N, C-alpha and C positions, 0 to 999 in steps of 0.2 A: 526387243533385244533378245537374242537367243543365247542361253547359257550352256556351257559345256557340262558334261556329267559330273566331273569333280566339283565344280562350283555349285551345281544344284545340290549335290550331296552335303556340302558344307552348310548351305542355307537350311536344309532340313534338320541337320544336327543342331544348329543354333536355335531353330524354332522349338525342337524337342526339349532342349535345355531350358528354354524360357517357360514352356508350358508345364514341364515336369522336372523341376529342379531335383537334384540328387538329395537323398536323405541326409547326407552329411552337411548340407547347407543350413540345416536348423541346428543351432548350438545346443549342447547338452544342458538341460535345466540345472541350475545350482540348487542344492549342493550335491547333486546326483553324479553318478559316473555312467559313461556309455562306452563299454569295452568294444562294442561293435555298433555300426550305424543303426541297426534294427533292435538294439537292446538298451534298456534303461534300468539301472540298479540304484535303489535309493533306500536301503535298509538302515535302521538304527540312526536316523537323522533327526529325530524328534519333530517330524513334519506334522502339521496340524491339518493339512489339506493336500489333495493331489496336485503336484506341480503344474503350473500353467505352461503353455507353449510347448507341449509334448509333440514331437514330430508325428505327422499323420502316417508316416511309413514305419513306425515302430511296430515290432512283432512280439516282443517279450518285455514285460514290465514287472519288476519286483519292488513293491512298496511295503514289505513286511516289517513288523516291529517298529512302528512309529507311534504317533499319537493322533492319527487322523480320526476325527470325530464326526465328520460329515462329508458325504459325497452328493454333489448337486446333479441335476439332470444335464448339466453342461460339462461336468468334470471329464467325461469320457467321449464327448461328442467328436465324431469324425474319425475315430480310430478303427477304420474298417479292415485294416490289415493285422490288427492285434490278434495273436494266437494264444498267448499265455498272460494271465493277469493274477498277481499274487498281492493280496491286501490283508494278509493274516496278521494277527497280533496287534490290532489297532483298537480304537474305541468307538466303532461305528454302531449306532443304535438303530438306525433305520435306513432304508433305501427308497428313493423317490421312484414313482412309476416311470417306466421307460428309460431308466438310467443306462441300460445296456442296449438300447435300440439300434445303435450303429455298430455293435460288435459282432457282425455277422460271420466273422472268421474265427472267433474265439473258440478254442478247443478245451481249455482248462481254466477254471476260475477257483481261486483259493481264498475264502473269507473266513477261515478258521480263527478261533480265539478273538471274536469280537463280541458285541452285545446286542445282536439282532434278536427281536422278539417275535416277528412273524414274517411269513412270506406270502404275499397276496397274489392274485391272478395276474397282475401286470408287472410284478417285480422282475421276472426273468425274461420278459418279452424282448425278442431280438436275438437271443442266444441260440440260433438255429443250428449251429455247427458244434455246440458244446457237447463234449464227451465225458468230462470229469468235473464234478462240482463238489467242493469241500465247504460244508457249512457246519462242521463239528465245533463243539465247545463254544457255542453261542448261548443265548437265553431264549431260544425258540420255544414257544408254547403252542403256536397254531400254524399249520401249513394249509393254505387254501387248497381244496380238492382239485382245482383247475390250474394249480401253479405251474405244472410241468407240461401242460398241453402244447403240442407242436414241437417239443424238444426231442425229435425223433432220432437224434444222434447220441443222446445221453445214454451212457453205459455204466457209470459209477457215481453213486451218491453217498456222501459221507455226512451223517447226521448224529454222530456219537457225541455224548456229553451235553445234551440239551435238556429241555424241561417238558418234552412232549408227553402228554398223558393219553391222547386219543388221536386216532387217524381214521379218516373216511376210507372205505374200501377201495375207492378209485383214486386216492391221493397221488399215486406215482404213475398213473396212466399218462402216456405221451401222445396217443392218438386213439380215435374211436372208429370202429367199423360198423357199418349198417346203421349208424346212429344209435347203437345200443351196446356193443361189445367194447369195453375199455381195455386197452392193451398198453403195457409198459415195455419199453426197450431196454430197461435196466438189466444188468448182469451182476452187479455188485452193489449191495445195499447194507449200510452200517446204521443200526438203530440202537446200539448198545449204550448203556449208562444214561437212560432217560427215565421217565416216570410211568412207562407203559405197564398196565396190569393185564391187558388182554389184547388180542389182535383178531380182526375179522378174517375168516377163511377166504373171503373173496379178495382180500388184499394180495395174497400171494398168487391167487388164480389169475390175476391180471399180468403176471410176470412169467411168461412161458420160457424165457431164456435165462432165468436167474441161475447163477452159478455159486454165489456166496451171499449168505444172509447171516448177519451178526446181531444177536439179541441179548447177550449177557449183560448183567448189571442193571436189569429192570426188575421191579417188584412184582413178578408174575403171579397171578391168581390162578392156581391150577385146579380149575373146576370144569364142569361139563362144557363151558363155553370155549375151552381150549382143547377139547378132546380131538378136534380135527388135526391138530399139529402132529400127533404121533403117526397117523395114517399118511399125512403129507410127507413126513420125514422118511417113511418107508418107500414111498413111490418116487421121492426125489433124494436119493441117498447122497450124502456128502455136501449138500447145499448148506445146511445149518451148521455153522462153524463155532468152534470154541476158541477163546483167546489163549495163545501159546505163551507161557511165561515160566521159566524154570524156577522162579522164586515162589510160585504158587503151589499149594498142595496138589500133588498129582501132575504138576507141570502145565496145567491149563485151567481156564475158567470157562465153564459152560453156562447156558441159561438155567437159572435155579428158580424153584418155587419159593415164593415169599409167604404164601398162604394157600390152603388152610394150614392150621398149626401142625397137623400130623405129617405134612409133606414139606415143611420148611427145610430149606437147604438141600433139597433133592433135585437132581437134574431132570428137567422137563422131558428130555429125550428118552429117559428110562420109564416114564409114566405111560403105561399102556391103556389104562381105562380110567380116565378122569371123570368123576361123577359129581353131581350136585345132590345134597341131602339136607333135610330140615335139621334145625338145631336140637341138641339134647343137653340138658343141664345135669351134670353128675352130682350125686348126693348120696352119702352113706345111709341116709334115712329112707331112701327109696327102695322098696322091695322089688320093683320092676320098672324098666324104662318106659316112658310114655309111648303111646301108639304113634307109629310113623304116619303122619298126616301130610306127607310131602305132596305138594300140588305140582301139576304139570305146567310149568311156566312157558308161556308162548314166546316165540322169537319173532324177529322182524319178518322172517320168511313166511310165518303163519298169516301175516296181514297183507301180503302181496296179492294184488288182483291178478287174474290170469294174464299171461303175457299176450295172448291173442285168442282167436277162435278159428276153427276150421270146419268146413262141411265136406264130408266124404260120401260119395255115392259109389259103393263097392259092388262089383259083380264078378263072375268068373264064367268059364266056358261050360260049366256043369249046370248053369241056370240058377245058381245061388245069387242072392242080391240083398243088400241092406243099406239104408241111408243113416248116417250118423252125424250128430252135431256135437262137436268136442271142444273142450277148453284146452288151451295150450299153456303148459306150466312154464315158469321162468327157465330159460336155458341154463344148463349147468356149465362146467368148465369146458373151454374149447379143447377138443381132443387133439387137434393138430392145427398149427398156425405157422405161417411164414410170411415174411414181407421183405421188400427191398426198395431202396431209394433209386428211382430211375432218373438219371441226369440231374439229380438234385431239384427237380421240379415236379416230380410225381412220386407217389407212394403206392406201390402195387402190393396187394395182400391176398393170401389164400388161406381159407380156414375150413375146417370140418367141424360140424356140430350136430347134436341131436337134441330133440325136444320131446317131452312126454305129452301124449294126448290123453285126456281123461274124458271118456265118452259114456254118458248115462244110457242105460239100455233097460228094456223090459225083458220078460222071459222069452218072448217070440224073437226079438232082435238078437238076444244073446245066443239062441240056438242057431239062427241063420248065420250070424257072424262066425260062430265057432266052426260051422261046416265050411265056411269060405276061407278062413285065414288060420285055422289051427295048425296047418302045415308049417306056418312061418313063425314059430316061437323060438326055434333054435337058430334058424338062419332067416334073414329078411327077404322079402320079395323086392327085387330090383325093378324099378319103374322108370320109364322114359316119357318125357313130356311130349304130347302131341299137339293137336289143333286147339285153338282158343274156342271153347264152346260158346261162351257169351261174355260180354263185357259190361253188362248192366244188371244189377247195381254194382257188382264187383267182378273182376276178371275170374273166369272159371276155365280151367284147362282139363283136357283128357289125358290121363296117364295110362300107359299100357305096360304090362310086364315084359321085361327083356328076356326073350327066349334063349339067347346065347348064354347069358350069365346064370339063368335059372333052368338050364337044361335038365338038371336032375329032379327039381321040384317045379314043374311048370303046370299051372292050372289056368292060365289065361286071365290072370287078375287084371281088371280094369277099374280105374278110379277117376271119377269126376271130382276135381278138387278146387275148392275156393278157400283161400287162407288170408287171414289178416294177422300180421303184416304180409303184404303180397310177395316180398322178397323170399319168403319161405318156399315159393313154388319155383325151384330151380329146374334146369333142363333134365336133371336126373335126380331121383330120390329113392330112399329105401324105407319100406314100411314093415314093422315087425310087431308081433303080439307079445306083450309082457304078461306071460301066463301066470307068474307067481303073484302079481299084484292085481290081477283081474278077479272080478266076482260076478255073480248073477245080476248085480245092479249097476256095476261100473266096470267098463272094460278099459284097460290101459294099453295104448299103442305107443310105439317109438318111431318117430319120423326123423331120418337123418339125411344129410346132404352136404355137398361141398360147395363153397361159395368163393367167389373172386370179386375183388373190387379194386379199382385204380382211381385214385383221386389226386388232384393237384396239391402239391405240398403247401401252397399258400392257403388253400381251403382248410387243410388240417390245422394250420396255425391259427386260423380264425375261428375254428370250432369252439363253441361255448357250451359246455355241459351243464345240465341242470343237476343240482344235488341238494341234499338235506341231511342234517345230522343233529342228534340230540346230545347236548353236552353231558359228558360222564367223566368227572374228575374225582379226586380224593375228597372234595367238599360236597359232592352231590349226595343228597339224602334219599336213598332208594327204599329204605325201610323206616317205618314210623310206628310209634306207640302213642296212644291217646287214652285219656280217662273218659269214661262215659259222661257225656254232657259237656265236655270241653271242646274247643275248636281244634281243627287239624288242617294243615296246609301242605300241599305238594307242589314243588316248583319244577317245571319242565322248560329248560332253556333250549331254544331251537335256533340253529344257524342254517341258512339256506342261500341258494343262488337267486331266489326271488320270492314272491308272495306264496307262502305255504298255507296249506289247509291243515289245521290242527284239531284233532279230536281226542277225547278221553273215553276209554272203554271202562265201564264201571263193573263192580263185582257180579252184578246180575246179568252181564253180557250186553247191556244197552250201551249206546254210544251217544255222546253229546259233542257238538261242535262249538269251538270258541268263536265269539264270546257266548256265554250261556248262563242262565239263571233259572233254577227250578221254580215252579209256581209258588212255593212257600219261601223262596229265597234262602233255603237252608244249604243248597249246594250251588256254587258259582264257579265259572271258569272265565278268567280274564283273557284278553287278546294276547298277552305275553305268555300264556300257557300255565298260569298259576291256578290250581284247583283248591278251593276252600270249602270245608264242611263245618258248619256250626249250627247247633252242637252235634257231636257224633253220637250215633246209636250203635247197638250191636250189629244191626244189619249193614253198617258201613264197613265192617271188617272184611278183609280179603284183598284180592289182587286188582290193581288199577293199571291201565296201560295208556301211556301218552303216545299218540300216533301222529306223526308229521309227514305230510306228503306234498311233493311237487310233481309236475309232469315228468315221468321217467325215473323217479327215485322216491324212496320211502324209508322212514326210520321209526323204530318203536322202542320204548323203554318201559320195563315193568316196575311198579311200586307196590309195596306190601304194607298194609295198615293193620295193626293189631289194636283192638279196643279192650280195655280192662275196666272193671267196675271200680276197683280200689286196690290198695296194697294188701288187702286181706286175702286169705286163701279161699278157694271155692268151698261152699258149704259141705261139711262132713270131713274136711281134711284138717281143720284146725286142731282137732283132738290129737292127731298124730305128730304135731309139731312140738319138738322139745325147745323150750325157751332158752335163750342165751342171756346171761346176766352180766352186768358190768356196773362199775362204780362211776358216779357222776364225776366229771373232770378228767376221766381217763380216756385215751383213744380206743377205738374199736374198729375192727375190720371184718367185713362179711364177704366171704369169697363167693364167686359164681363162676365155676369152671364149666366151659361149654365145648361141645364138639359140633361139627357141621361143615358143610361145604356149599358156598363160600363161608368164611368165618362169620359167626353170628355177631350182630351188633347188640351189645348188652346195655339195657336201660334199667334203672332202679326206680321203683315207685316208693316214695317215702310215706310215713304215716299221715302226713298232711296232704297226700295225693299229688305232691309235686314230683316231676320226673327229672332225674339227673342221668347223665351219660358221660362217656369219655369226651365227647364233643361239646357237652353242655353241662358243666359242673355248677354247683351252688357255692355260696360263701362258706357253708358249714360242712358240706359233704362233697367228696370227690370220688370219681370212678377211675380206676387205673385201667391201663390198656388190656390187662388180663381179666377184666370184668369185676375185680374186687371193689366193693364200696368201703370207703374209709372215712370215719368221722374223727377228726383230730382231737376234739374235746367234747365229750358227751354231756348232755343235760338231761334232767328228769323228763322234760317234755319230748325227748327222743324215743321214749318207750313206745312200742307198738309194733305193727307188722311192716316188714320191708319185703317187697316183691321184686325178684330179679326176672326180667323179661328178656329172653334171648330170641332174636328174630333175624331171619334172612329172607331172600325172595322165595324160599321153598317151604317155609313153615315157621312156627313159633312155639316156644316152650317157656313155662313159668315155674317159679319156685318161691314160696313165701317163707320168711324167717321171722320169728318173734323175738324181739329184744326187750329186756327189762332193765332199766337203769335205776339204781338205788343210791341213796345218800349214805355216806359213811359218817358215823358219830362215835368217837373213841373217848375212853376215860383213862386218865393217867393217875395211878395210885400214888399215895404220899411217898416221898423219898425217905429211905432209911438212912440213919446217921452212920457214918463210917469213920474210922480213924485215918488221920492224914498219914501219908507215906511219902517218901522222897519222890520228887517229880521234876520234870524238866522245866527249864525256864519258860517254856511256851505255855505251861499250865497243865491242869489235870484233865485227862480224857476218860470219861466214864460212859459205858453203855448200859442203858436200863431197858429191860424188856417190858413192854406195855401191851397187854391183850386188849383187842378191840371188843367192847362189850356187846355192841349191837349194830346192825345195818338196817336202815329203814328208808322207805321211799318218801323222801321229803325234799328239802332244798338241795340244790346241786353243789352247795359249798361243803368243803371238808372242814370240820370243826375238831379241835383238840382242847379238852378241858382239863384242869388240874384241881385236885382236892387236897386239903390239909397242908398246904405250904406252897411256895413258889420257887422258881429257878432264877437266880440272879445272874444277869449278864450272860445268859446262856443262848446258844444258837440251836433252835428246834428245827429238825429236818425230818420229813415224813417220807418213808420209802414206800412207793406204790408198785414195786416190781413183783407183784404176785398175780397168779392167774385170775382172770375175771370169774366172778361167781363164788370166790372163796372169801366172802366178807365176814363170815362168822368165825371167831376164834383165830383170826389171822394175827400172828405175832408181828408187831411193828417195833422197830428199833428207833429210839430217840437218842441222837448223838448230842451229848452236852459237853461243853468246852468252857473251862474257866473255874473260878472258885465257887463253892457252895456256901450258903448262909445257914 
């Protein structure tokens, strides 16, 4: 049967309505409102969960300010058209893996003011179109370094008001180039009001398009580890922002130094030369400050292995020739990078980078190389890749100098090049002599090139980076003091993407790999990174480095161990120490004022060789945050030497103090008779001055004796508000109240 066109059109319309019912056919979930078919508003409804039966056609959902405490992996299933989701102001503690897997159209997610504690690698999977992510004012302590991988549309990330104390350098990377260069598409990053004390310079290096960075409200430690920030701020002017608020002094709040002490409350941006220095204890009895024994603390960069290696067979038209075997240093920042999403299925990137080549040479090679390439220290030699010279065991290409680009300085340079990794051998490259850093033993060259890479977006999303980091929080003990003969322990907590290799570098430069036990079992390293020495000796003092490595990433952390024989001063110094005297039962405070960058950690060695600190006080002695040792109630057995040990990663300083605690024993002379005089109904008040006859080092109790008569129904009060050490001849007042006999 043949149908006419109008009838056929009607059939098609009916079929479409059956197959794709309009959004309005799904009722608005109670107790929400739906002002438009594609919108769902459900704020301030005391909801405990996300409403069921939400239309699959919804584009905007606002569930803010409810009591939602759980989102399941099915709560948001099928919402492929959703573009905006707001779940702020709820009680969400965690998110299941893949909870957002269907939200491929979501552009903004707001989960502010919840109680999320961490973001793992799978939490945000599926949010490929996400441009704005609000995770501020949660309880975030850890963000997985791979959490944002594949989110190449992400431009704004709000993390203000969390509990973050540490970030991996690649945390905010959204894609990786050449399997090595981590790049973030972020333009706006909010890290204010967290617990950050330091930032790795590599973190901002991954964000070439960053426009706004907010760092205020963190306890920044302004030492040499943050020195890079001033230079970066100069080359990226206007990126580091201050919080604008007319109610604040100066109308704004900028990132401030929290330590060291002499830089407290100073703006980081104004600090030109942040340094690290060893501690110094100030004392009026010192004729001169101690020698500066600051050590050169190694960083993670010092432990990195060469990025690769390269063989160069150089020659020119003048008959000069030299063969070099060079190591390739870790590439620095990408000097130029651009990328674009092609049809949402491919990511095309272009980068320019340079690497340093370190080439050992002897005298003969040095002279030959100098004749060949000395021309090219101010400008590079431009090279073009030619034929493949050989392919076994590794590809080797012939590069020839470009006569057009180097018309002014053309010497016919030719290079047979074999490089690992092979992608360094691009169709064109530039080779330049680093004259300032070259010597007769090592020549430094600079190899630069432009790179292009186009990869499927799906591959970018599936990329899994390897990473490793060593935990560094406000509870990490990086400096330690130990008494000779006692045990000492250093804990290195490592987090990584997989099985890491963990080594400790000892003060003598040797390295041991976990697990390890020395032949005499005096030094052990457990599989979880704990290093134990028992007992410690003087040779154990110095710098220790925990080094954790996975393929493609490395982390290192320094630890400083100081070993002391006892609380006594070094031989010969005890004669110059003026003792401090105090009466038993009285409180006493021993100050220890230090300088240094970062702030020194102050530990006190007591006469019994116990060690107390601000982090580890005893029941009878406490150390305040300013380094002062306080004993609330002294006893005779507290007499002896007290040693203040100030230590940071760059050095140690000590100062001993001698304390003498004496017992007070007073005599009360017989009361003189006196005539009664009118008095108030409350009784007679009389003050009698009694001189203390002697102070002796005996029991810690305070005794008051009477001779030649007693006091009837009297209240005896002893005033001890006199300076320590004035035990002899101190006048004490005894307040008597009532009638005399």
